[in-house]
C-alpha positions as CSV (number, residue, x, y, z in Angstrom):
1,M,9.4,26.0,4.2
2,R,6.4,24.5,4.2
3,V,6.7,21.0,3.5
4,G,4.4,17.7,3.0
5,I,5.1,15.0,4.5
6,L,3.6,11.4,2.4
7,L,3.2,8.6,4.1
8,G,2.3,5.3,2.4
9,N,0.1,2.1,3.3
10,Q,0.5,2.3,7.2
11,S,-0.3,-1.3,8.3
12,L,2.3,-3.3,10.0
13,D,1.9,-6.6,8.0
14,V,3.6,-4.6,5.2
15,G,6.9,-5.2,7.0
16,G,9.9,-3.2,6.6
17,G,8.5,-0.4,4.5
18,Y,6.1,0.3,7.3
19,T,8.8,-0.3,10.2
20,F,11.1,2.3,7.9
21,E,8.2,4.8,8.1
22,A,6.9,4.8,11.3
23,E,10.5,5.2,12.4
24,V,11.2,7.9,10.3
25,F,7.5,9.7,11.3
26,Q,8.0,8.8,15.2
27,S,11.5,10.8,14.8
28,L,9.9,13.4,13.1
29,V,7.4,13.9,15.8
30,K,10.4,14.2,18.4
31,V,13.0,16.8,16.5
32,G,10.7,18.4,13.7
33,A,10.6,21.5,16.1
34,G,14.2,21.7,16.2
35,S,13.7,22.5,12.1
36,H,12.6,25.7,11.0
37,H,10.1,23.9,8.5
38,T,6.8,23.5,8.9
39,F,5.6,19.8,7.7
40,I,2.5,18.7,6.7
41,L,1.8,14.9,7.2
42,C,-0.4,13.9,3.8
43,S,-2.2,10.5,4.6
44,K,-5.1,8.6,3.5
45,Q,-6.1,8.2,6.8
46,K,-9.2,10.0,7.7
47,E,-7.9,11.0,11.1
48,P,-4.8,12.2,12.1
49,P,-2.3,10.1,14.5
50,P,-2.7,10.4,18.0
51,E,0.9,12.0,18.3
52,L,0.3,15.1,16.5
53,S,-2.4,16.1,18.9
54,S,-0.1,18.2,21.1
55,I,2.8,19.3,18.9
56,R,2.3,22.3,16.3
57,H,4.9,21.6,13.8
58,I,3.2,19.0,11.8
59,E,0.1,19.8,10.7
60,F,-2.3,17.3,8.8
61,I,-4.8,16.7,5.7
62,S,-6.5,13.5,4.8
63,V,-5.9,12.6,0.9
64,N,-8.7,10.2,1.2
65,R,-12.2,10.5,-0.4
66,S,-15.3,9.0,-0.8
67,F,-16.1,6.7,-4.4
68,E,-19.1,9.8,-4.2
69,E,-16.6,13.0,-4.1
70,Q,-14.1,11.1,-7.0
71,L,-17.3,10.3,-8.9
72,Q,-18.1,14.6,-8.7
73,S,-14.8,15.6,-9.0
74,K,-14.6,13.5,-12.5
75,L,-17.5,14.5,-13.9
76,S,-16.5,18.5,-12.9
77,R,-12.7,17.5,-14.2
78,I,-14.6,16.2,-18.0
79,A,-16.7,19.8,-18.1
80,E,-13.8,21.7,-17.4
81,A,-11.7,20.1,-20.3
82,I,-14.5,20.3,-22.6
83,I,-15.0,24.1,-21.8
84,H,-11.2,24.6,-22.0
85,K,-11.3,22.6,-25.8
86,L,-13.9,24.9,-27.1
87,Q,-12.1,28.2,-25.9
88,H,-8.7,27.0,-27.3
89,P,-9.5,24.4,-30.1
90,R,-5.9,24.2,-30.8
91,S,-4.9,22.6,-27.5
92,Q,-4.9,19.1,-26.7
93,F,-8.0,17.8,-25.1
94,K,-7.0,16.5,-21.2
95,V,-8.8,15.5,-18.5
96,Q,-7.2,15.5,-15.0
97,S,-7.3,12.4,-12.8
98,V,-9.7,12.3,-10.8
99,N,-7.2,13.0,-7.6
100,E,-5.1,15.4,-9.7
101,K,-7.1,18.4,-9.3
102,F,-7.7,17.1,-5.5
103,I,-4.5,16.6,-4.7
104,M,-3.2,20.5,-6.3
105,E,-6.3,22.2,-4.3
106,L,-5.3,20.7,-1.4
107,I,-1.6,21.8,-1.7
108,E,-2.9,25.1,-2.8
109,N,-4.5,25.7,0.2
110,K,-2.1,24.6,2.5
111,N,0.9,26.5,1.0
112,I,3.0,23.3,0.3
113,E,6.0,24.2,-1.3
114,A,8.0,20.9,-1.4
115,I,7.2,16.9,-0.8
116,W,9.2,14.7,1.4
117,S,8.0,10.8,0.2
118,L,9.1,8.4,2.7
119,G,8.7,5.6,0.2
120,P,8.7,5.5,-3.4
121,Y,5.7,7.5,-4.5
122,N,4.3,11.0,-4.8
123,L,1.2,12.9,-5.0
124,T,2.3,15.0,-7.7
125,M,4.9,16.2,-9.6
126,E,3.6,19.6,-9.7
127,V,5.7,20.8,-7.0
128,P,9.3,20.0,-6.1
129,Y,9.6,16.4,-4.1
130,I,12.2,14.3,-2.9
131,T,11.8,10.5,-3.1
132,T,12.9,7.7,-1.0
133,V,14.2,4.6,-2.7
134,W,14.3,1.1,-1.2
135,D,15.4,-0.7,-3.3
136,L,15.1,-1.5,-7.7
137,Q,15.2,-5.2,-7.6
138,H,12.6,-5.2,-10.5
139,R,15.5,-4.2,-12.6
140,L,18.6,-6.3,-10.5
141,Q,16.4,-9.6,-10.3
142,P,13.4,-9.3,-12.9
143,Y,12.7,-13.1,-12.6
144,F,10.9,-13.3,-9.4
145,P,7.4,-13.3,-9.9
146,E,6.6,-10.2,-7.1
147,V,8.5,-7.8,-9.0
148,S,7.6,-9.2,-12.9
149,S,4.3,-11.0,-12.7
150,K,1.0,-9.5,-13.5
151,G,2.3,-6.4,-14.8
152,E,4.6,-5.6,-11.4
153,W,7.4,-5.2,-13.5
154,N,5.7,-2.2,-16.1
155,S,3.9,-0.8,-13.1
156,R,7.3,-0.3,-11.1
157,E,9.5,0.9,-14.0
158,T,6.9,3.4,-15.4
159,S,6.8,4.2,-11.9
160,Y,10.8,5.1,-11.1
161,S,11.5,6.2,-14.8
162,T,9.3,9.3,-14.4
163,M,9.5,9.8,-10.7
164,L,13.1,10.0,-10.3
165,Q,14.0,11.4,-13.4
166,R,12.0,14.3,-12.1
167,S,12.9,14.1,-8.2
168,A,14.5,17.0,-6.7
169,F,16.6,15.0,-4.6
170,I,16.4,10.9,-4.2
171,L,17.4,9.4,-0.3
172,V,19.0,6.6,-0.6
173,G,20.5,4.1,2.2
174,T,23.8,3.1,1.0
175,Y,26.3,3.8,-1.8
176,A,25.4,0.8,-3.5
177,G,21.7,2.1,-3.4
178,R,23.4,5.4,-5.2
179,A,25.0,3.7,-7.8
180,E,22.4,1.9,-8.6
181,V,20.1,4.9,-9.2
182,E,22.9,6.6,-11.3
183,R,23.1,3.3,-13.2
184,F,19.7,2.2,-14.0
185,Y,18.1,6.2,-14.5
186,Q,21.0,8.2,-15.0
187,I,20.6,10.8,-12.4
188,P,23.3,12.8,-11.9
189,P,25.4,11.5,-8.4
190,E,24.6,15.2,-6.9
191,R,20.8,14.8,-7.1
192,I,21.2,11.7,-5.0
193,K,21.5,11.4,-1.4
194,V,23.2,8.9,1.1
195,I,21.2,8.5,4.4
196,P,22.2,5.2,6.4
197,F,18.6,3.6,7.1
198,P,17.8,3.8,10.9
199,T,18.3,1.1,13.6
200,P,14.2,0.9,14.5
201,Q,13.6,2.4,18.0
202,F,11.2,-0.5,19.3
203,T,14.4,-2.5,19.4
204,L,16.8,0.1,21.0
205,N,13.5,1.5,23.6
206,A,12.9,-2.4,24.6
207,S,13.1,-3.8,28.2
208,D,16.0,-5.7,29.6
209,C,13.5,-8.1,30.8
210,F,14.1,-11.8,28.8
211,E,10.8,-13.2,29.5
212,R,10.5,-17.2,28.5
213,V,6.5,-16.7,27.9
214,I,7.3,-16.3,24.3
215,F,7.9,-20.6,24.0
216,E,4.5,-21.1,25.7
217,K,2.5,-18.2,23.8
218,Y,4.2,-20.2,20.3
219,N,4.8,-23.5,21.5
220,I,8.4,-23.2,19.9
221,P,11.6,-24.8,21.5
222,D,14.7,-23.4,22.3
223,K,18.1,-22.5,20.3
224,Y,16.1,-21.9,17.3
225,L,16.8,-19.9,13.7
226,F,14.6,-17.2,13.8
227,Y,13.7,-15.3,10.0
228,P,11.2,-12.8,10.1
229,A,10.3,-12.0,6.5
230,Q,7.0,-12.4,4.5
231,F,6.7,-15.1,2.2
232,W,7.6,-13.7,-0.9
233,A,9.8,-16.2,-3.5
234,H,12.7,-13.2,-3.0
235,K,13.1,-13.9,0.7
236,N,14.5,-17.3,0.1
237,H,13.4,-19.6,2.8
238,A,13.2,-22.7,0.7
239,N,17.5,-22.8,0.8
240,L,17.0,-21.6,4.6
241,L,15.8,-25.3,4.2
242,L,17.9,-26.8,2.1
243,A,20.9,-25.4,4.6
244,V,19.1,-26.7,8.1
245,K,18.6,-30.4,6.5
246,C,22.5,-29.9,5.2
247,L,23.1,-29.3,9.2
248,R,20.9,-32.5,10.1
249,D,22.6,-34.5,7.9
250,K,26.2,-33.6,7.1
251,Y,26.7,-32.2,10.5
252,S,24.3,-34.0,12.9
253,L,22.8,-30.5,14.0
254,T,19.2,-30.6,14.4
255,F,18.4,-26.7,14.6
256,P,14.6,-25.4,15.1
257,V,13.4,-22.8,12.3
258,V,10.8,-20.2,13.3
259,F,9.6,-18.3,10.6
260,S,7.1,-15.5,11.6
261,G,5.2,-13.2,8.7
262,S,2.5,-13.1,6.8
263,N,1.2,-15.1,3.6
264,K,2.3,-13.2,0.5
265,G,2.1,-16.7,-1.7
266,T,5.0,-19.1,-1.0
267,Q,3.8,-20.2,2.3
268,Q,2.0,-23.3,1.3
269,Y,4.7,-24.3,-1.1
270,I,7.4,-23.8,2.0
271,R,5.3,-25.8,4.0
272,Q,5.5,-28.8,1.5
273,L,9.2,-28.2,0.7
274,A,9.8,-28.6,4.9
275,A,7.9,-32.0,4.4
276,K,9.3,-33.1,1.7
277,L,13.0,-32.4,3.7
278,Q,11.8,-34.2,6.4
279,L,11.7,-30.8,8.2
280,S,8.4,-30.4,8.9
281,E,8.8,-31.3,13.1
282,Q,11.5,-28.5,13.4
283,V,10.2,-25.8,11.6
284,Y,7.2,-23.1,12.9
285,F,5.0,-20.9,11.4
286,L,4.0,-18.4,13.4
287,G,2.1,-16.0,11.0
288,F,2.3,-12.4,11.4
289,V,3.4,-11.4,15.6
290,P,3.5,-8.0,17.0
291,Q,6.1,-6.3,17.5
292,E,6.8,-7.1,21.9
293,D,6.7,-11.2,20.4
294,L,9.5,-9.7,17.8
295,I,11.5,-8.8,20.4
296,S,11.5,-12.1,22.5
297,L,12.0,-13.8,19.7
298,Y,15.1,-12.0,18.5
299,R,16.7,-12.3,22.1
300,H,16.1,-16.2,22.4
301,A,17.3,-16.6,19.0
302,F,20.5,-18.8,18.1
303,A,20.7,-16.6,15.0
304,L,18.6,-14.7,12.6
305,T,19.2,-16.1,9.4
306,F,18.3,-13.3,7.2
307,V,19.2,-15.0,3.4
308,T,17.2,-12.7,1.5
309,F,18.0,-12.4,-2.4
310,F,16.8,-8.4,-2.1
311,G,18.9,-5.4,-1.0
312,P,20.7,-3.0,-0.5
313,D,19.1,-2.5,2.5
314,N,17.3,-4.3,5.2
315,L,16.2,-3.5,8.7
316,P,15.4,-7.1,10.8
317,P,19.6,-7.2,10.7
318,L,19.9,-3.8,12.4
319,E,16.7,-5.3,14.9
320,A,18.8,-8.1,15.8
321,F,21.8,-6.4,16.5
322,A,20.2,-3.9,18.8
323,L,18.5,-7.2,20.8
324,G,21.7,-9.2,21.1
325,C,20.9,-11.5,18.7
326,P,24.0,-12.6,16.3
327,V,23.3,-12.5,12.6
328,V,23.9,-14.4,9.5
329,A,22.6,-12.6,6.4
330,S,23.1,-12.7,2.5
331,K,26.6,-11.2,1.1
332,V,24.0,-8.8,-1.2
333,T,24.9,-5.8,-2.7
334,G,25.0,-3.0,0.1
335,A,25.1,-5.8,3.0
336,E,28.9,-5.2,3.8
337,E,28.4,-1.3,3.6
338,Q,25.3,-1.9,5.7
339,L,26.4,-4.6,8.6
340,G,30.0,-4.1,8.6
341,D,31.8,-6.7,10.1
342,A,28.8,-7.4,12.5
343,A,27.3,-10.1,10.7
344,L,28.5,-13.4,8.9
345,L,27.8,-12.5,5.2
346,V,26.9,-16.0,2.7
347,D,26.0,-16.9,-0.3
348,P,21.9,-16.7,-0.6
349,K,21.8,-19.4,-3.5
350,D,24.3,-21.7,-1.7
351,P,22.8,-23.8,1.0
352,E,26.1,-25.6,2.1
353,H,27.5,-22.0,2.8
354,I,24.4,-20.7,4.6
355,A,25.1,-24.1,6.9
356,S,28.7,-23.5,7.4
357,A,28.2,-20.4,9.3
358,I,25.2,-21.3,11.3
359,K,27.6,-24.2,12.1
360,L,30.6,-21.7,13.1
361,L,28.4,-19.8,15.6
362,W,27.5,-23.1,17.3
363,D,31.6,-24.4,17.6
364,D,32.7,-21.2,18.5
365,I,31.2,-19.2,21.2
366,S,33.5,-16.8,21.0
367,V,32.7,-15.7,17.5
368,R,29.2,-15.5,18.5
369,Q,29.8,-13.3,21.5
370,Q,31.9,-10.9,19.1
371,L,29.2,-10.5,16.6
372,I,26.7,-9.9,19.0
373,E,29.2,-6.9,20.7
374,R,29.7,-5.5,16.9
375,G,25.8,-5.6,16.2
376,F,25.1,-3.6,19.5
377,E,27.8,-0.8,18.9
378,R,26.4,-1.2,14.9
379,A,22.9,0.0,16.0
380,M,23.7,2.2,18.4
381,K,25.5,4.1,15.6
382,W,22.8,5.7,13.6
383,N,18.7,6.2,14.9
384,G,15.9,7.6,13.3
385,Q,16.7,11.4,14.8
386,D,20.0,11.3,13.1
387,Y,17.9,10.2,9.8
388,V,15.5,13.1,9.9
389,K,18.3,15.6,11.1
390,E,20.2,14.8,7.8
391,V,16.7,15.0,5.5
392,F,16.6,18.8,7.4
393,S,20.0,19.8,5.9
394,I,18.8,18.4,2.3
395,L,15.5,20.2,3.1
396,D,17.5,23.6,3.9
397,E,19.5,22.7,0.3
398,L,16.0,22.4,-1.5
399,E,14.7,25.5,0.1
400,S,17.6,28.2,-1.3
401,I,16.5,26.4,-4.5
402,R,12.5,26.8,-4.2
403,R,12.6,30.2,-2.9
404,C,12.9,31.6,-6.0
405,W,9.0,31.3,-6.9
406,S,5.7,31.5,-5.5
407,C,3.3,28.6,-4.0
408,S,1.2,29.7,-6.5
409,L,2.1,29.8,-10.3
410,P,0.1,31.5,-12.7
411,D,-1.8,28.8,-15.2
412,M,0.7,29.0,-18.2
413,N,-1.2,28.6,-21.6
414,L,1.5,27.0,-23.6
415,E,-0.6,26.9,-26.6
416,C,1.0,27.7,-30.0
417,K,-0.2,31.3,-31.5
């Protein structure tokens, strides 16, 4: 079967979305030849990734068009709609979107029989497609501004409600995620496939070098708490700062805190809160950091404190596992399923609970070492190639259905006679 692969915004500062897509794509490059399917990468990039230059099992098409091309296409669609209305007066007057006709022409020219989207988006619903769902937090926690303000809730809900209802299959990382899809969108469970999110390969392939240049580069102290997360409200930097204050005031433990990640709107507020709590000298804001620095930051951290409110799947704990960094993580729905007994799970709303978990790691070195060992075992359990091979089996299942009709259907005139 000829399968279109849809990537989203391939930018490092996207965060976990980029990491997941990059991991799956790189794994597809490595093991895709082992599948009998042919893959066509559909990307907004004008040029194919360099990885495709020496392989044959993945083709490339760009879905990027200039403004002039889009305008010309729009005028053409309007003209076609007018002519169709004149020829069929009782039919509905409909002008295809700027990209709809263009996308369908690409799909037809490339004989694409199905589409596999690596994220919660799609090119078209005119061919069978597989959708990947990362989270449905706009339904579970709609009070966070990043999923509700400026029309974001309506935008997400409109997209999900239509896209998921019509998906051939939906991919989620946990059974908790599957339950959420069933609960909110009434999708039959047999169409929801659970495939655990993979441990990112850049952490599994990291060298054993423990250079300390990271301390000089970013001017940070030793034994710090590390939180790599963009500055969204749901990332919960505020309660982590309150936990650090509790450690200092209640237990006389002064932990430096290292934040990395781009600003999505709350960074200034968090800086002000740190000053208000008299923590400014303990808190370090690194901004976006490259992957090679991320590796060193994990390795030299006292612990990863991943206290997000969102789930059910999160990649940073898996990254920390692979790099020997003990993990304190939020007990969100799906966390126990994803992380097992390799992390200390805490209530993200309770600073004292967060503080007590960090203190336990400080007081009992055996607990810390046990978490490191369990984390490494968990990280090695499931990688990107395992993930892709599971998707191959789902594509095989879809192929047995898709073979029932040709790649190009005749134009069906549904006008009442």
